[in-house]
C-alpha positions, 0 to 999 in steps of 0.5 A: 723200289730202293728209293721207296724202301729208303723213304719208308724206313726214314718215315718209320724212324721219324715216327719212332722218334716222335713216339719216344718224345711223347712217351711218359718216362718214369718219374725220378726222385723228387719229381712230383709234377707241377700240381699240388698233391693232397688227399685224393690225388692219384698217379705216378707223382703220388707213387714217386712221393710214396717212394721218396717218403719211404726212402726217408723213413717216413712212409712204410706202407704199400706204394700204390699211387693213391694219396690216402690217410697214411700218405697224408700222415707221412707228409705231415710227419716230414713237414714237421721234421723240416719246420714247415706248415704241417697241412699234409699238402705237397705244395711248392715248399714241401716239394722243395724240402723233399728234394733237398732231403733226398740230395742231402750230403751231411757236412757239405757246406761248399768252399765259401764261408757262410754267414748272415745273409748267405743263401743257397744249398750250402745253407740248407745243408748247414741248417739240416745238420744243425737240426740233426744235432739239436741246435736248430729247430726252425724252418730249413729255408736256405737263408742264413738269418738270425736263428741260423746264426744263433744255432751256429754260435750255440754249436761253436760254444759247445765245441770250444770254438770261437763264437762268431757265428761264422761258418769258416774252416774250423767250424765246418770241419767240426760240424762235418766230424759231428754229423758224419758220425763214428765208423762202426767198429764191426758189423756182423755178417748177417746184420740187417738195417732197421725195417721201414715198419719199425722206423715208422713206429718210432716216428709215430710213437717214440719221437714225439716223446723224445722231442718233448723230453729234449724241449724240457731238459733242465740238465739234472743228473737224473735227466742226463741219465735218461738222456743217455738211455735215449742215446743208446735207443737212437744210436746204440743199434742194440739187438735183443739177446742175453750176451754182454753188449760191449762184446756182442752188440746184444742187450737185455732189459737188466743189462740195459739198465746196468749199462746206463747207470754204469756210464754215470759211475753206479755199479748195478747188477745185470741180473733182473732177478736181483733188482729187489735189492737195488736202491730203495723202494719208492713207497706208494707207487703201484698199478690198480685195476680199473673197476669194471675193466680189464685195464690197469692204471698207474697210481702214485705217479707224483712220487716218481722221479726220472731214473727210478727203476721199475720192476716187473714179474717174469712171464715165463712158466712158472710165472711170478716167481721172480723179477723178469723185467726192469725199466728206467722211468723217464718222467711224465711226458706229454701227460703220461708216465713213460719208461724206456726199456727193451721191447719189440717192434722198434728199430733197435731193442730199446723203446718207450712205453707210456701205457700201463693198461695191460701187461705193464700194469698187471705185471708191475711189482714195485719201483726202486730208487738209486739216485740221491736227492742231489741228482734231481737238481739242475745245474750240478756238475755231472761226471759220466763216461763215454757211451759203450761202443760194441765190438760188433753191431748185430743191427746194421746202422742206417744212419751216422752214429753221432757221439753225445759230445756233438749233440746239444743235450748230449742225446 
C-alpha cells in the first residue's frame, strides 16, 4: 500500500510539473509574440502592447486586447517618435524599438567611448537622448553613423566642448547632466502627475504644432519668446490658479504672459483687465462670423507677428465688461494661426489653440504688440534670463525637467 501511494504521489507530481510547463504565463513588458500585430489582431500580445504604449504615454484608452483604430493610432505615433515607418504594423523593428524605449535609461552610454562605427544599446540610448534634446531627428537604430556623428558635434558645439564627434567622458557627463534634468525644488504633498488622457491629447494636438515650430525656427527674439512659452508648457508643470507661479507653482493667463515677457526683460502687467494698455493695437485683426453659420473666422492674420498678445472678453457674469483672458500668438503653423495660453485638458495648465471658430472667435477683443520691429529679425543678439523655477510644484513632473541651455533651440 505504501509503495502504491508513493508511486501515486510521484505520478501526480510529474503531471503537475507538465501542466506548469505548458501553462501560458502572463506576458512581460516588450513581449508581443512572434507574429506581427496589426488592425484586427487580438489576444494577450495586444494587451501587452496596449499596456506598454500606455506606460510610454502613447495610449490612453481601454486595455482590451483588441487592436482597433485607437491602438493603431498609438502605434503610428510611437513609430513617428522613433523615426520608423509609420504604418501602424508592429513588426520586428517596431517591437525592437518598443523594447528599447521600455528599458531606456537616460545618460547610460556604457564605459567605452562611442564613435563612428559603434553599435549596440549604448548607441541606441545616445540617439534617444540626443533626440530628446532636439539634436537628432533620424531613425534610432543603434548604429553610430554620419547623422549620429553630426548630432553629437552639434551638441558638443552648443555646450562649448571639443567638436570631435567622440562621445568620451566629458561629452557623456554633459549629456547625462542634460537629460537627467533638474531636481524639482519641492513637490506639493497632493500633487499628481499628468493624466494619460491629457498626455494623449498633447501628443495628438500640441506636439505636431511644436514640432513644426521647431523645424522652422529661425532664431529671432520673437520666436525665442514663443519658444520660452513652449518650454514652460512642456517643462514648467504649471497648475491653473491665481497665485504667483514663482512661489506657488500656480499660473493664470495674464501671469503666464507676464512671466514669459519678463524673461526677456519686458515688464508687463499680470492683471488681464489692464492689457488694453499694453503695447500698441495691431490694426485690422478681428474675428468675423461666417455667414449662415454659428462659427467665426480670424481676419487679418497676415498682419500678425509672433509674440503678439491676443485679448478676450471675460466670460463671468456680467460678461464683456473687461478683458478676462490673454494669450501669446505663435505664428501661422501647419496652415493655421496658433496661440499659446492657459487652457484645460492638457498635461499642465498651458496648451495651444489653432481654431477661432467658437469662443476664441466670438470673445476676441483685439491684438496688442509689445515687441519692436528688430525682434522679428533672425540673427540678432538675444538677452534673456533663465526660466523661473517655482518654490513648489503643484503637478508632479512625469519626466526630467530639462533646462533650456541643453535643448537645441532652447525649448
